[in-house]
Each structure stands twice: as structure tokens, then as C-alpha cells.
C-alpha positions, 0 to 999 in steps of 0.5 A, a space after each residue: 336219631 344219629 348213630 353214635 357208634 358211626 360218628 365215633 368211628 368217623 371221628 377215630 378215623 379223622 383223628 388217626 389221619 390228622 395225627 399221622 399227617 402232622 407227626 409222620 416225621 416223628 413216628 419214624 423213630 422206632 418205626 422198624 419195631 412196628 408190625 407185630 403188636 405182640 411186641 409192644 405195650 401201650 402204657 400211660 405215665 404221669 409227670 409233674 405239673 406245677 400250676 399257680 394262679 395269676 390275677 389279671 389287672 386292668 386289660 384292654 377291652 376295646 373292639 371285642 367281637 362279643 360284649 357282656 351287658 348286665 350284672 352277674 353275681 357269681 357265688 364263687 368269684 364275686 359280682 361283675 357289672 358290665 357296661 358298654 360304650 360304642 360309637 355309631 355310624 350312619 347307614 348313609 351319609 349326606 342323607 336326604 331326609 325330606 321336608 317337614 319331618 315328624 318323628 313317630 318313634 325311635 327304637 334301639 334294636 339288638 338281637 339276642 343269641 338264641 339256643 336253636 337246640 332248645 327253641 321249639 315250634 308248636 303245631 300251631 306254629 308258635 315258637 318258644 325261644 330259649 336265650 343263649 349265653 345268658 347268666 343269672 336268675 331268670 327273674 333277674 333285672 337291673 337298671 339300664 340307662 342309655 346316654 349320648 356319650 360325650 367321650 370320643 374313642 380314638 382309633 385303637 393302636 395295639 402297639 401304643 400304650 398312649 391311647 385313651 384311658 377309656 379303653 380298659 376294663 376298669 374305666 367305668 368309674 372314670 366315666 362316672 367321675 367325669 359325669 359328676 364334674 362335667 355335665 357335658 359328658 353325658 346328655 339326657 337319658 335316652 331310654 326314658 319310656 314309661 315302660 320300666 321294663 326298658 329301663 329301671 327294671 330291664 330284663 332280657 325277654 325271650 318273647 318274640 317281637 310282633 311288629 305291625 306293618 301299616 296298611 297301604 293303598 294296595 295292602 292290608 295291615 299285617 304283622 311279622 314275628 321277629 326273634 327276641 331282641 333288646 328293643 328300647 324306645 328312645 327319646 324322639 326330641 333328642 333325635 329330632 334335634 341331633 339329626 333332623 335339625 343338624 347342619 348338613 355338614 355334620 352328617 356329611 362324612 364319618 369323621 365329622 359325624 364321629 366328632 359330632 355324635 360321639 356314641 352311646 353309653 350303656 350304663 348298668 346299675 342294680 335295680 332294688 335288691 335283684 341279683 341282676 342278670 347278664 347276657 353276651 351281646 353282639 352289639 355289631 348287629 345293633 341299630 337305631 331306627 327313626 320312624 318318621 313322616 316327611 314330604 319327599 319334595 317341598 311342594 308335595 302336599 302329603 307326607 309319606 312314611 320313612 325310616 332313618 338308620 344309625 348302625 352300631 357297627 361300621 362298614 367297609 370304609 368306617 370303623 366303629 370303636 367300642 369298649 367293654 367296661 367291667 366292674 369287679 366287686 364283692 370278691 369272694 375271700 377264697 378267690 382273693 387269697 388264691 390269686 395273690 401275686 406269687 409263684 407258689 404252686 396252688 392247691 386250687 386253680 381259679 380261672 375267671 374271664 374279664 378282669 379276672 384270673 388265669 393260671 401259669 403252668 410249668 411242665 416236668 420236675 427240674 430237681 432230679 440230679 441224674 446224668 445219662 450215659 448211653 441211655 443209662 443213669 449214672 449215680 454220683 455225677 454232677 450232671 443236672 437233669 429233669 423228667 424231660 431228659 429221662 423221657 428223651 433217654 427212653 425215646 432214644 435208647 429204649 425206643 419208646 413212642 409217645 403216642 398221645 399227651 394230655 393235660 387233665 384238669 378236675 373241676 372242684 365240683 363242691 366249690 362250683 356248687 356254691 350258692 347265694 342264700 341257698 338259692 339254686 338259681 344262683 349256682 355258677 354257670 361253668 365255662 364250656 371251654 378252657 384254652 391252653 397257650 404258649 404264655 412265654 411267647 403269647 402264641 398258640 401251641 403246635 397242637 392248636 395249629 395242627 387241629 382243623 377239625 370242625 364241630 360235629 353239630 356246626 357250633 363254632 364254639 366246639 371247633 378243634 375237637 382234638 385239641 379239646 379243652 371242652 367241659 365233660 359233664 356228669 350225666 346225672 347232675 349235668 355239671 362239669 367234671 373235667 377238662 382235657 387238653 391234648 398237647 401231643 405235638 407240643 410234647 413231641 417237639 420237646 422230646 425231639 429237639 433239646 434246643 426247644 425251650 420248655 416254655 411256660 403255658 397259660 390257661 384261661 377260660 375262652 368265649 371262642 376257641 377260634 379267637 387267638 389274639 391277645 389283649 394288653 394289660 394296663 402297663 401302669 397297673 401290672 402287678 410288681 415283680 416277684 422273683 422276676 416273674 412279672 411276665 404277664 403283660 397280655 392275656 387271650 382276648 377271648 378270655 376278656 370276653 367271657 364273664 364266667 369262671 371255674 375252679 380246678 384242682 391244682 398241683 400242690 396237693 399232699 399225698 396225705 389228702 386222700 380225697 383230693 390227691 388223685 384229682 390234682 392236675 396231671 400230664 398224661 403221656 401214653 407210650 408204646 413200649 417194646 416188651 421185654 424178651 
């Protein structure tokens, strides 16, 4: 067992080292006062935070590193149905397929994410797997249909809005409309196996795959165990006609092949009354394998076993375009009301990934009429100042040192405990992390850049532990209580430099703390201006990737609300102050 105390000491040393190296210039303010700790007090002060919800309109969802697939009924937000469209890429072009090919089977394989910390191995060597990043009741199923896509996905240009309309989250309806008016948009359903667990009653199975290896003239039949994955048996006749009977020119180069075989469309629908289930999928690791027998040379008398591979990812020379199609339905009324397009501070903050919602944050009260002369407030003046001016005054004239600054968010645990039909399996999965960024400029904060700390357990989702934003759990219920994000460098920059703009901050859920790129909103559907506040034109890509959401206490909570006033969002700044003589 790890020595927790030891790791805490190591983390403390690392933290001090990082902040000293990043902030040594700032700490020279008042450094002559340091040396006798009896002269100082370490105090925390809270400052005004204004926070309000913003609805996310249709947003670009192409070429995401990770994509959701399935149906997730969230009792707090509503239902998300995630379908998917992808191009495909031959493992090798201008292939030699052999002569007289006869296809034995065709499989589509996409590995699932595995929770290695919960997967166990018995003394007999049998492994029991636990899937990771999967949401909804364990018994949830849905109807999955895989079609040849008749829609060509053009190469994406992030700076060009005049791209294919199918690059946004809300375009699944357009797929269906085109399919009803144009029979060539989609062909036959390819996963037409008689095993309904692969189509009409699809579910994410945590059982490993046992794959038999046929005997040869020199080896006996054997088998190997493959980690759990999506494995669908596809229509053999389709691939015989599409690949093996195709003119050689159609398989000669990526550009020609993309126009010939435009890709696959994964269509998700409800199956009966089941709530469904959703998993995060790395389609880039997916592939189609055609198992067949063919003669190597036309004169040969015996066919040999061969395989032909079609990848769902590109190589160093070939791009494969994808689009995640997210349908939002049955929104919960509280969520709809809270995310109405205005800039009024909200009592509850709703963060939801995908085509969901985010939060705008403004720091410091700007209404105080105070003017400072040589560090002292002067009444009756016309000077307009705010809390930030007061902080600058205290740092400059009273020699306060801002040691640490945090934004602290308390989760509305009662709201997040909502259920569907009193079924405890339907309780909402909470996002493990939220992300704060410079919304005005759509870029990272100084604290994000300065933090290079890796995860203690090697989990990349838990990198940048000082910047934080990770969920804190109640030890008994294992449900979330708070999120804390450190913004010390951001606050220090504001204190040191009066010319630095006090920018708006954005808050969103994140699927990966290491992905900081942004995805553009569909400019034709951006919400209309309200008090010139339609500044939301893009959101973090890692938020688009996540299907999860949470509810936090906001800033507009009256002091008379004794139960919740202390839970409002807080900006905490810890100061080292010179004790009075």
C-alpha cells in the first residue's frame, strides 16, 4: 500500500517549487518583510463572482479524438442520442487479393475503454473486465444500424464556415431527411446478423472475445483472448461486390477510394422501452477485417486463408474525416429555463457537454465608488473603482502578498441525485473534471500553462493537478461535493498590471484536460445578441466530446437563503499580511 503521507509531502514540495519558479518576479513585492513569520498573518478573503449560464448552439463536432455512441437519459438534463459517421481507409492500396476469392466472414472491431483499476484476474487466470467511460443502466440496450454512407465528408477547414453542413452536432436529422428522399444516401444495413445483440438489441458487453485460430499443417487449433470490444458481423455479399469485384482503379489511391466508398454511418435508435446506454469510443482504433480464401496464383489448385483490412483511421499520408452527431431531446424544464439567453447572474449553474451549456464568469464587483490616494480611500470623490483596485492598493501600500487564489464551486448534490422513475441506476454520472479558460480570447489561463504536473497514477485525465478542476467526492456516498480551480497566476497578473484586461472566463465540462483547442459554433444558429453579449462563438473541443453534465451553485443566492448562501461560488484569495505593531 502506498504511503499517503509521503506522497503528500512530495506533492507539497513539487507545488512550492512550481509556484516559486513561475512567480519569483512577483514575490519580490514585499520580499524584505519575509524572514520572521511572527510578523505575518495568513488570511483568506472572498471576492465577488458573477456567473451565468450560456446555451451552446450547434457546434462543429468533426474529427474529435473520442466520440460518444449510444443513448444516455440524464435525469437532470434530458436525453442525448449519439450517432456517428466516418470515412474509411484501406490498410494497403492497389492490393493483390488473389484469385477466386470466397469470403468466410467480415467483422467490424472497435475496442472499448477498460478500467484497469477495477479489472481483476482470478487465480485460474480468468479476467473479469470493467468497462470505463460508459453511462446509463447496465441492462440498457439500443438499436444500432451500420450503413454504407452516401455522404462525402470534405476536408475540414477550421477557418472556413462554408463547409459541409454535416460537420455539426445537430445534423443527424438531415441524414434522415436525405435518406427518405434519396435512396442512394444509405445502402443496406450491414450489421444484419441474426444475433440481435449485434443490432436491434445492441449492448456494450464487458466479456472478453475468445478467438479461435485454425489448425495448420504444423500447428494445432488454438485460441486467444481479446479484451472486450464492439464486434459486429457485417454483410459478406456487400464486401464481395464493393471490394473484391471492384475495378482495380477504385482501390488504387486514397482520393479515388474515398469517393467510391464514402464511409460508414452508425445510426442509433431506441430499442423498445429500454433507456439505452452510451459509451465513449475511440473509433480511430477500429477496423473491418474480411476473412477469405483465395488462390495466390491463378494456376494454383488450392485456396489459402487470407485477410483484408479496412481501417477507420488514416495513416501518415491519409486523413479520415469523422463527425459526431448528437441529438438532444426531452430537456428537463429547470435546465431549459436556466439556460435561457440572458446575462443575469444565475442561482444554479448548468454545465453540460456536447451541444449543451457552459458558464460565463466575471470576477470582482465593479460598482463601488471609491478613490485611493497614496493607498487611502478618499470619500466624496468621483473616482470609480472596484474590488480589484482595492486589492492593488493593499498589495502596493500595505505590502500584502497574494499567495494563492482559487475559484471554488459547490455541487448541487440534491439536484444531481435526481432519478428517472425512482430507479437508482439512472442517477446522473458526474463529470470527473471541469475546465476554466479565458473566454474573451478563447485561450488557456496562465495557471494552466504554468502547471506541468503529471498524474500520480498515470491517468492522463488527471494531469495538471495544481490547476485542478477535478471533482472532490464525499467519502461515504462517493458522490461529488465540490470542484476547485487554482487561478493564482491569473489573479497576480491582474494585480501587477493595471493594463491587463479583466477578461471574462468560461467554465465547461471536459473529457480531456490536455485538449485545449476550440470548436466553432454554427454561425447561422448563434443566439441573437442581447446587450451586445453574443460573444460565444466557439467552445472547448473537449467539452463537445463529453456527454456528461453537472449543476453547481451560482452567484445569485440571497443571504436570506441560509441553506445555500454559503454554497455560492467563491473567489478565495489567501494573503500574507503584515501584522500590526
